[in-house]
BAGU-701527 format. One line per 8 residues: number of its first residue (from 0); for each residue x, y, z negated of N, C-alpha, C. Coordinates in Angstrom, 2 decimals, padded with zeros to 5 digits. Last residue first. Layout:
N
NUM) X/Y/Z/X/Y/Z/X/Y/Z  ...
! end
This chain:
100
99) 033.90/228.12/-177.86/032.46/228.04/-178.14/031.80/229.38/-178.00  036.22/226.95/-175.58/035.84/228.08/-176.42/034.33/228.05/-176.61  037.67/223.69/-175.64/036.73/224.67/-175.05/036.38/225.76/-176.06  041.14/222.98/-175.84/039.83/222.97/-176.50/038.93/224.04/-175.88  043.50/223.42/-174.45/042.70/222.26/-174.09/041.30/222.32/-174.68  044.57/225.65/-175.65/044.30/225.73/-174.22/043.40/224.58/-173.78  044.98/224.70/-178.22/043.98/225.77/-178.02/043.61/225.88/-176.54  047.03/222.91/-177.80/045.73/222.39/-178.25/044.64/223.43/-178.06
91) 049.05/224.68/-177.03/048.56/223.71/-176.05/047.23/223.10/-176.49  049.36/226.12/-179.44/048.96/226.81/-178.21/048.40/225.83/-177.19  050.34/224.17/-181.14/049.03/224.76/-181.42/048.49/225.44/-180.17  052.84/223.90/-180.00/051.94/222.75/-179.97/050.51/223.23/-180.23  053.90/226.38/-180.57/053.70/226.04/-179.17/052.82/224.79/-179.02  053.99/226.36/-183.48/053.14/227.29/-182.73/052.90/226.88/-181.27  053.76/223.06/-184.98/054.53/224.19/-184.49/053.68/225.07/-183.58  052.48/220.75/-185.68/052.10/221.97/-186.40/052.86/223.21/-185.92
83) 053.56/218.61/-184.41/052.22/219.03/-183.97/051.78/220.33/-184.64  055.84/218.00/-185.83/055.98/218.77/-184.59/054.63/219.28/-184.07  055.04/216.28/-187.84/055.21/217.69/-188.18/055.34/218.57/-186.93  054.40/213.61/-188.12/053.87/214.35/-186.97/053.97/215.86/-187.19  055.27/212.58/-190.48/055.97/212.12/-189.28/055.49/212.85/-188.02  053.45/213.53/-192.33/054.78/214.16/-192.24/055.52/213.77/-190.98  050.02/213.91/-191.42/051.19/213.03/-191.61/052.52/213.77/-191.42  047.91/215.99/-193.32/048.53/215.79/-192.01/049.79/214.95/-192.22
75) 046.01/216.33/-195.53/046.96/215.22/-195.42/047.44/214.95/-194.01  044.63/218.73/-195.62/043.88/217.52/-195.29/044.81/216.35/-194.95  046.64/220.59/-195.93/045.81/220.27/-197.09/045.04/218.97/-196.86  047.49/220.68/-193.27/048.41/220.20/-194.31/047.62/219.78/-195.54  045.23/221.78/-191.98/045.71/220.45/-191.62/046.61/219.86/-192.70  045.16/224.29/-193.22/044.03/223.36/-193.37/044.46/221.94/-193.05  047.53/225.31/-192.24/047.39/225.13/-193.70/046.24/224.16/-193.98  046.94/225.46/-189.53/047.96/224.51/-189.99/047.90/224.29/-191.50
67) 044.78/227.37/-189.51/044.62/226.01/-188.97/045.67/225.05/-189.52  045.94/229.66/-190.60/044.76/229.07/-191.23/044.58/227.62/-190.78  047.99/230.13/-188.72/048.34/229.79/-190.10/047.15/229.14/-190.83  046.37/230.70/-186.40/047.36/229.62/-186.42/047.67/229.17/-187.85  044.92/232.93/-187.19/044.20/231.70/-186.83/045.15/230.50/-186.89  047.08/234.72/-187.56/046.17/234.40/-188.66/045.42/233.10/-188.40  048.41/234.89/-184.97/049.06/234.33/-186.16/048.10/233.92/-187.28  047.40/233.87/-181.87/046.97/234.76/-182.95/047.48/234.18/-184.28
59) 049.93/233.51/-179.46/049.04/232.84/-180.40/048.67/233.82/-181.50  051.94/234.37/-177.67/050.54/234.72/-177.44/049.53/233.97/-178.29  054.59/234.08/-178.16/054.00/233.14/-177.20/052.50/233.35/-177.02  055.17/236.13/-179.99/055.93/236.05/-178.74/055.27/235.13/-177.72  053.45/235.55/-182.14/053.27/236.79/-181.38/053.96/236.70/-180.02  054.58/233.12/-183.03/053.20/233.19/-182.56/052.98/234.41/-181.69  057.06/234.07/-183.87/057.00/233.12/-182.76/055.60/233.11/-182.16  056.26/235.63/-186.02/056.86/236.29/-184.85/056.87/235.36/-183.64
51) 055.28/233.58/-187.72/054.41/234.68/-187.28/054.97/235.34/-186.03  057.57/232.01/-188.13/056.38/231.43/-187.51/055.47/232.52/-186.95  059.21/233.90/-189.43/059.63/233.32/-188.15/058.44/232.71/-187.41  057.75/234.34/-191.76/057.97/235.45/-190.84/058.38/234.93/-189.46  057.95/231.77/-192.93/056.64/232.31/-192.55/056.79/233.44/-191.53  060.75/231.66/-193.34/060.06/230.65/-192.53/058.72/231.19/-192.03  061.13/233.86/-195.03/061.80/233.81/-193.74/061.12/232.81/-192.81  059.71/233.09/-197.29/059.26/234.27/-196.53/059.88/234.25/-195.14
43) 061.34/230.99/-198.15/059.97/230.72/-197.71/059.42/231.87/-196.88  063.66/232.44/-198.81/063.71/231.41/-197.77/062.31/231.09/-197.25  062.67/234.08/-200.86/063.20/234.68/-199.64/063.26/233.68/-198.50  062.04/232.11/-202.74/060.99/232.97/-202.20/061.42/233.63/-200.91  064.59/231.12/-203.32/063.59/230.25/-202.69/062.46/231.04/-202.07  065.73/233.32/-204.62/066.26/232.88/-203.33/065.26/232.00/-202.59  063.14/235.48/-206.02/064.11/234.40/-206.08/064.59/234.02/-204.68  062.18/238.27/-204.45/062.37/237.73/-205.80/063.48/236.71/-205.82
35) 062.06/239.48/-202.03/061.04/238.47/-202.31/061.19/237.88/-203.71  063.75/241.29/-200.87/063.04/241.71/-202.07/061.94/240.73/-202.47  064.62/240.21/-198.55/065.62/240.44/-199.60/064.95/240.78/-200.93  062.54/240.32/-196.82/062.72/239.08/-197.57/063.77/239.22/-198.67  062.92/242.72/-195.49/061.90/242.65/-196.53/062.06/241.41/-197.39  064.85/241.89/-193.64/065.21/242.87/-194.66/064.20/242.85/-195.81  063.30/240.19/-192.12/064.47/239.65/-192.81/064.89/240.60/-193.92  061.49/242.01/-191.06/061.02/240.98/-191.98/062.17/240.38/-192.77
27) 063.25/243.44/-189.40/062.59/244.13/-190.52/062.06/243.12/-191.54  063.95/241.44/-187.57/064.99/242.05/-188.40/064.37/242.77/-189.60  061.45/241.00/-186.44/062.14/239.90/-187.12/063.20/240.46/-188.05  060.88/243.45/-185.24/060.06/242.98/-186.37/060.72/241.85/-187.14  063.03/243.43/-183.21/062.98/244.41/-184.31/062.11/243.95/-185.48  062.90/241.81/-181.04/063.47/241.24/-182.27/063.43/242.21/-183.45  061.73/243.44/-179.08/061.10/242.16/-179.42/061.62/241.60/-180.74  063.49/245.56/-178.85/062.13/245.82/-179.36/061.46/244.52/-179.80
19) 065.68/244.17/-177.75/065.81/244.82/-179.05/064.45/245.13/-179.66  064.62/243.40/-175.27/064.99/242.38/-176.26/065.08/243.00/-177.65  064.29/245.93/-174.13/063.16/245.00/-174.20/063.43/243.95/-175.28  066.86/247.09/-174.19/065.80/247.63/-175.04/064.62/246.68/-175.19  069.22/246.58/-172.88/068.60/245.47/-173.61/067.47/245.95/-174.51  069.51/247.87/-169.51/069.77/247.87/-170.95/069.03/246.71/-171.60  068.94/247.05/-166.95/070.13/247.89/-167.17/070.50/247.90/-168.64  067.96/243.67/-166.23/067.70/244.97/-166.87/069.02/245.74/-167.07
11) 067.97/242.00/-163.16/068.63/242.18/-164.45/068.37/243.60/-164.97  066.96/241.96/-160.64/066.13/241.38/-161.69/066.69/241.64/-163.08  068.85/242.87/-158.81/067.82/243.81/-159.26/066.93/243.27/-160.36  072.12/242.39/-158.73/070.91/241.60/-158.96/069.85/242.50/-159.59  074.10/244.30/-158.43/073.97/243.26/-157.40/072.66/242.49/-157.52  073.72/245.81/-160.73/073.71/246.48/-159.43/073.47/245.47/-158.31  074.09/244.14/-162.87/072.72/244.57/-162.58/072.62/245.29/-161.24  076.85/243.89/-163.10/076.10/242.80/-162.48/074.69/243.24/-162.10
3) 078.42/245.60/-164.48/077.93/246.05/-163.18/077.09/244.99/-162.47  079.24/244.36/-166.77/078.56/245.65/-166.91/078.00/246.16/-165.59  080.60/242.12/-165.97/079.30/241.97/-166.60/078.53/243.26/-166.68  083.01/243.24/-165.03/082.10/242.60/-164.11/080.69/242.50/-164.72
! end
């Protein structure tokens, strides 16, 4: 039944190439993290790679995002407000701020 569902519903893709292309960079980054040296380095690389790919998926420029959150962290951003540093929170602040 699952293999023929796309016939009844035209919104369903016949294949999963769109999803596979979207997650390919994540899989490549995960493979690259194997060569990060220590286990801790690999874990940190995985976090950064996940943030970068999330930015790309939701339309946030990764370099600007990382520069902004690193600046906030250096300037003593409160730990209790860590959710404000996530890519989708950054996106909403960018939508609200006027472009100069």
